[in-house]
VOLUMLO-874231 format. One record per residue: z, x, y of N, C-alpha, C in turn; residue number from 1; residue in one letter. Coordinates in pm, whole numbers, m for minus. Example, Ala and Ser with C-alpha at 12.3 -4.5 7.8 and 13.67 -1.06 7.14 Angstrom:
# residues 2
+--------+--------+--------+--------+--------+--------+--------+--------+--------+-----+-----+
!   n.c3 !   n.c1 !   n.c2 !  ca.c3 !  ca.c1 !  ca.c2 !   c.c3 !   c.c1 !   c.c2 !   n ! res !
+--------+--------+--------+--------+--------+--------+--------+--------+--------+-----+-----+
!    780 !   1319 !   m569 !    780 !   1230 !   m450 !    780 !   1320 !   m330 !   1 !   A !
!    708 !   1285 !   m225 !    714 !   1367 !   m106 !    787 !   1290 !      3 !   2 !   S !
+--------+--------+--------+--------+--------+--------+--------+--------+--------+-----+-----+
This chain:
# residues 107
+--------+--------+--------+--------+--------+--------+--------+--------+--------+-----+-----+
!   n.c3 !   n.c1 !   n.c2 !  ca.c3 !  ca.c1 !  ca.c2 !   c.c3 !   c.c1 !   c.c2 !   n ! res !
+--------+--------+--------+--------+--------+--------+--------+--------+--------+-----+-----+
!  m1389 !   1012 !   1108 !  m1337 !    928 !   1003 !  m1455 !    858 !    935 !   1 !   M !
!  m1459 !    862 !    803 !  m1567 !    796 !    730 !  m1548 !    644 !    735 !   2 !   T !
!  m1656 !    570 !    711 !  m1642 !    424 !    710 !  m1539 !    376 !    606 !   3 !   P !
!  m1538 !    439 !    487 !  m1440 !    402 !    385 !  m1298 !    425 !    436 !   4 !   F !
!  m1274 !    541 !    495 !  m1141 !    572 !    548 !  m1101 !    471 !    655 !   5 !   T !
!  m1193 !    436 !    742 !  m1163 !    338 !    847 !  m1126 !    203 !    787 !   6 !   A !
!  m1198 !    162 !    682 !  m1165 !     35 !    616 !  m1028 !     41 !    550 !   7 !   R !
!   m997 !    153 !    486 !   m866 !    169 !    422 !   m756 !    159 !    527 !   8 !   V !
!   m773 !    229 !    638 !   m672 !    226 !    745 !   m654 !     82 !    795 !   9 !   V !
!   m763 !     11 !    817 !   m753 !   m128 !    865 !   m683 !   m218 !    765 !  10 !   R !
!   m715 !   m199 !    637 !   m650 !   m280 !    534 !   m500 !   m255 !    529 !  11 !   L !
!   m461 !   m128 !    533 !   m318 !    m97 !    528 !   m248 !   m152 !    652 !  12 !   I !
!   m312 !   m140 !    767 !   m254 !   m194 !    890 !   m238 !   m346 !    882 !  13 !   Q !
!   m319 !   m411 !    801 !   m317 !   m557 !    793 !   m209 !   m612 !    699 !  14 !   S !
!   m142 !   m527 !    624 !    m42 !   m576 !    529 !     78 !   m626 !    609 !  15 !   I !
!    108 !   m755 !    598 !    219 !   m809 !    677 !    355 !   m768 !    621 !  16 !   P !
!    453 !   m775 !    706 !    591 !   m749 !    667 !    627 !   m842 !    552 !  17 !   E !
!    695 !   m787 !    452 !    738 !   m868 !    338 !    635 !   m882 !    229 !  18 !   G !
!    523 !   m809 !    239 !    416 !   m814 !    139 !    377 !   m672 !    103 !  19 !   R !
!    307 !   m657 !    m11 !    258 !   m526 !    m55 !    114 !   m538 !   m103 !  20 !   V !
!     46 !   m425 !   m109 !    m85 !   m414 !   m173 !    m79 !   m292 !   m263 !  21 !   M !
!   m171 !   m286 !   m361 !   m177 !   m170 !   m449 !   m286 !    m75 !   m401 !  22 !   T !
!   m275 !     51 !   m445 !   m376 !    150 !   m409 !   m515 !    104 !   m455 !  23 !   Y !
!   m524 !     56 !   m579 !   m652 !     11 !   m633 !   m706 !   m111 !   m562 !  24 !   G !
!   m619 !   m202 !   m528 !   m659 !   m323 !   m456 !   m720 !   m286 !   m320 !  25 !   Q !
!   m655 !   m193 !   m251 !   m706 !   m146 !   m122 !   m842 !    m80 !   m140 !  26 !   I !
!   m855 !      5 !   m242 !   m982 !     73 !   m267 !  m1093 !    m28 !   m293 !  27 !   A !
!  m1067 !   m127 !   m378 !  m1168 !   m230 !   m408 !  m1208 !   m305 !   m282 !  28 !   R !
!  m1109 !   m348 !   m205 !  m1137 !   m424 !    m83 !  m1213 !   m340 !     20 !  29 !   R !
!  m1191 !   m209 !     17 !  m1259 !   m120 !    112 !  m1397 !    m77 !     63 !  30 !   A !
!  m1434 !   m120 !    m59 !  m1569 !    m93 !   m107 !  m1583 !     18 !   m208 !  31 !   G !
!  m1473 !     70 !   m263 !  m1479 !    176 !   m363 !  m1384 !    142 !   m478 !  32 !   S !
!  m1431 !     63 !   m575 !  m1344 !     14 !   m681 !  m1269 !    123 !   m759 !  33 !   P !
!  m1322 !    242 !   m763 !  m1254 !    352 !   m834 !  m1188 !    451 !   m738 !  34 !   R !
!  m1163 !    407 !   m617 !  m1114 !    497 !   m513 !   m964 !    496 !   m489 !  35 !   G !
!   m884 !    455 !   m587 !   m738 !    447 !   m565 !   m680 !    583 !   m524 !  36 !   A !
!   m726 !    690 !   m587 !   m673 !    823 !   m550 !   m713 !    862 !   m409 !  37 !   R !
!   m830 !    819 !   m366 !   m869 !    845 !   m227 !   m774 !    772 !   m132 !  38 !   Q !
!   m735 !    651 !   m169 !   m642 !    574 !    m87 !   m510 !    649 !    m75 !  39 !   V !
!   m464 !    707 !   m186 !   m340 !    786 !   m184 !   m353 !    898 !    m82 !  40 !   V !
!   m464 !    971 !    m87 !   m484 !   1084 !      5 !   m492 !   1037 !    150 !  41 !   R !
!   m564 !    929 !    173 !   m576 !    876 !    310 !   m440 !    833 !    361 !  42 !   I !
!   m364 !    764 !    279 !   m231 !    718 !    319 !   m142 !    837 !    353 !  43 !   L !
!   m147 !    939 !    270 !    m66 !   1059 !    295 !   m108 !   1128 !    425 !  44 !   H !
!   m238 !   1139 !    447 !   m288 !   1214 !    563 !   m281 !   1136 !    694 !  45 !   A !
!   m289 !   1005 !    689 !   m306 !    927 !    811 !   m187 !    838 !    848 !  46 !   M !
!    m85 !    830 !    764 !     26 !    737 !    789 !     90 !    757 !    924 !  47 !   S !
!    122 !    879 !    957 !    191 !    906 !   1083 !    100 !    883 !   1203 !  48 !   E !
!    m20 !    939 !   1195 !   m113 !    931 !   1308 !   m149 !    787 !   1343 !  49 !   R !
!   m167 !    704 !   1240 !   m208 !    565 !   1264 !    m94 !    465 !   1247 !  50 !   H !
!     27 !    517 !   1235 !    147 !    433 !   1219 !    127 !    329 !   1108 !  51 !   R !
!     82 !    377 !    994 !     56 !    288 !    882 !    186 !    248 !    813 !  52 !   L !
!    196 !    123 !    770 !    313 !     80 !    695 !    303 !    128 !    550 !  53 !   P !
!    315 !    259 !    531 !    295 !    325 !    402 !    383 !    266 !    292 !  54 !   W !
!    500 !    218 !    331 !    595 !    168 !    233 !    549 !     38 !    168 !  55 !   H !
!    446 !    m25 !    222 !    396 !   m151 !    168 !    286 !   m131 !     64 !  56 !   R !
!    265 !     m8 !     21 !    162 !     22 !    m79 !    232 !     74 !   m205 !  57 !   V !
!    200 !     10 !   m318 !    260 !     45 !   m447 !    150 !     64 !   m550 !  58 !   V !
!    188 !    109 !   m671 !     86 !    129 !   m773 !     49 !     m3 !   m841 !  59 !   N !
!    m43 !      3 !   m935 !    m98 !   m117 !   m998 !      5 !   m197 !  m1077 !  60 !   A !
!    114 !   m134 !  m1116 !    221 !   m204 !  m1188 !    328 !   m257 !  m1093 !  61 !   R !
!    305 !   m238 !   m963 !    402 !   m282 !   m864 !    515 !   m183 !   m843 !  62 !   G !
!    497 !    m62 !   m894 !    602 !     39 !   m886 !    585 !    131 !   m765 !  63 !   E !
!    698 !    174 !   m713 !    697 !    277 !   m611 !    651 !    405 !   m679 !  64 !   I !
!    550 !    470 !   m623 !    488 !    584 !   m690 !    525 !    719 !   m629 !  65 !   A !
!    620 !    723 !   m541 !    661 !    850 !   m479 !    739 !    930 !   m583 !  66 !   I !
!    702 !   1056 !   m605 !    766 !   1133 !   m712 !    912 !   1173 !   m687 !  67 !   P !
!    952 !   1195 !   m563 !   1090 !   1242 !   m541 !   1184 !   1124 !   m519 !  68 !   D !
!   1307 !   1140 !   m565 !   1406 !   1031 !   m562 !   1436 !    984 !   m420 !  69 !   A !
!   1448 !   1077 !   m326 !   1479 !   1039 !   m188 !   1367 !    954 !   m128 !  70 !   A !
!   1243 !    992 !   m153 !   1129 !    915 !   m103 !   1120 !    777 !   m165 !  71 !   G !
!   1146 !    770 !   m297 !   1146 !    640 !   m365 !   1252 !    547 !   m306 !  72 !   R !
!   1371 !    603 !   m285 !   1480 !    521 !   m231 !   1449 !    475 !    m88 !  73 !   E !
!   1388 !    563 !     m8 !   1351 !    524 !    128 !   1251 !    409 !    126 !  74 !   M !
!   1148 !    419 !     40 !   1049 !    312 !     32 !   1115 !    182 !    m14 !  75 !   Q !
!   1201 !    191 !   m114 !   1270 !     71 !   m163 !   1353 !      7 !    m53 !  76 !   A !
!   1424 !     87 !     23 !   1507 !     34 !    133 !   1422 !    m34 !    239 !  77 !   Q !
!   1310 !     30 !    276 !   1222 !    m29 !    378 !   1167 !   m163 !    330 !  78 !   L !
!   1127 !   m169 !    204 !   1075 !   m295 !    149 !   1184 !   m402 !    145 !  79 !   L !
!   1302 !   m365 !    101 !   1412 !   m462 !     94 !   1447 !   m517 !    232 !  80 !   R !
!   1442 !   m432 !    334 !   1470 !   m478 !    471 !   1372 !   m585 !    515 !  81 !   R !
!   1251 !   m581 !    458 !   1148 !   m679 !    491 !   1153 !   m801 !    399 !  82 !   E !
!   1250 !   m804 !    309 !   1264 !   m919 !    220 !   1193 !   m907 !     87 !  83 !   G !
!   1138 !   m789 !     57 !   1070 !   m767 !    m71 !   1176 !   m728 !   m175 !  84 !   V !
!   1179 !   m800 !   m286 !   1273 !   m767 !   m393 !   1219 !   m647 !   m470 !  85 !   A !
!   1299 !   m542 !   m476 !   1265 !   m421 !   m552 !   1374 !   m405 !   m657 !  86 !   V !
!   1334 !   m403 !   m785 !   1437 !   m393 !   m889 !   1489 !   m250 !   m902 !  87 !   D !
!   1585 !   m230 !   m990 !   1652 !   m100 !  m1005 !   1557 !     11 !  m1047 !  88 !   A !
!   1446 !    m25 !  m1113 !   1349 !     77 !  m1154 !   1243 !    103 !  m1048 !  89 !   S !
!   1253 !     36 !   m933 !   1157 !     57 !   m824 !   1033 !    m28 !   m836 !  90 !   G !
!   1044 !   m141 !   m902 !    928 !   m228 !   m922 !    937 !   m354 !   m836 !  91 !   R !
!    820 !   m394 !   m786 !    804 !   m516 !   m705 !    727 !   m617 !   m789 !  92 !   V !
!    764 !   m743 !   m782 !    693 !   m850 !   m851 !    564 !   m880 !   m773 !  93 !   D !
!    451 !   m830 !   m825 !    324 !   m847 !   m754 !    282 !   m993 !   m745 !  94 !   L !
!    316 !  m1073 !   m844 !    279 !  m1215 !   m838 !    346 !  m1283 !   m718 !  95 !   A !
!    459 !  m1232 !   m680 !    535 !  m1293 !   m570 !    506 !  m1229 !   m433 !  96 !   R !
!    485 !  m1096 !   m431 !    479 !  m1025 !   m302 !    344 !   m964 !   m267 !  97 !   F !
!    243 !   m976 !   m354 !    114 !   m913 !   m324 !     42 !   m984 !   m210 !  98 !   M !
!     m9 !   m906 !   m117 !    m88 !   m958 !     m6 !   m234 !   m961 !    m48 !  99 !   H !
!   m298 !  m1073 !    m25 !   m442 !  m1088 !    m52 !   m513 !  m1118 !     79 ! 100 !   E !
!   m565 !  m1014 !    146 !   m633 !  m1040 !    273 !   m755 !  m1130 !    254 ! 101 !   P !
!   m788 !  m1203 !    356 !   m902 !  m1294 !    351 !  m1034 !  m1221 !    369 ! 102 !   E !
!  m1030 !  m1097 !    413 !  m1153 !  m1021 !    438 !  m1156 !   m899 !    348 ! 103 !   W !
!  m1276 !   m841 !    335 !  m1290 !   m721 !    253 !  m1400 !   m634 !    310 ! 104 !   D !
!  m1464 !   m555 !    226 !  m1562 !   m457 !    274 !  m1680 !   m520 !    346 ! 105 !   A !
!  m1697 !   m649 !    336 !  m1808 !   m715 !    403 !  m1788 !   m739 !    551 ! 106 !   G !
!  m1674 !   m699 !    608 !  m1649 !   m728 !    748 !  m1742 !   m654 !    830 ! 107 !   W !
+--------+--------+--------+--------+--------+--------+--------+--------+--------+-----+-----+
């Protein structure tokens, strides 16, 4: 696992219940400001193995970014169970629910 991947995994693991982070936010915090797509790939490849709370990661607009309807609905349900308000279009209010970890790539 590369150092960037390890930081991404740790950041995703750190997202508390009832909060979300964006792909770009995770990439910046992990030391690669333009690495949002890498975060998507890491999340897809490592979610099961590392038991990552994948449902707590949304796009920069606060939207669920899963392309298929069943996956979008599953993510919305998981977030709602944790108390995150998800509107009918699959959007989360980032001002209200975004997690801002106290640490970043400097750890």
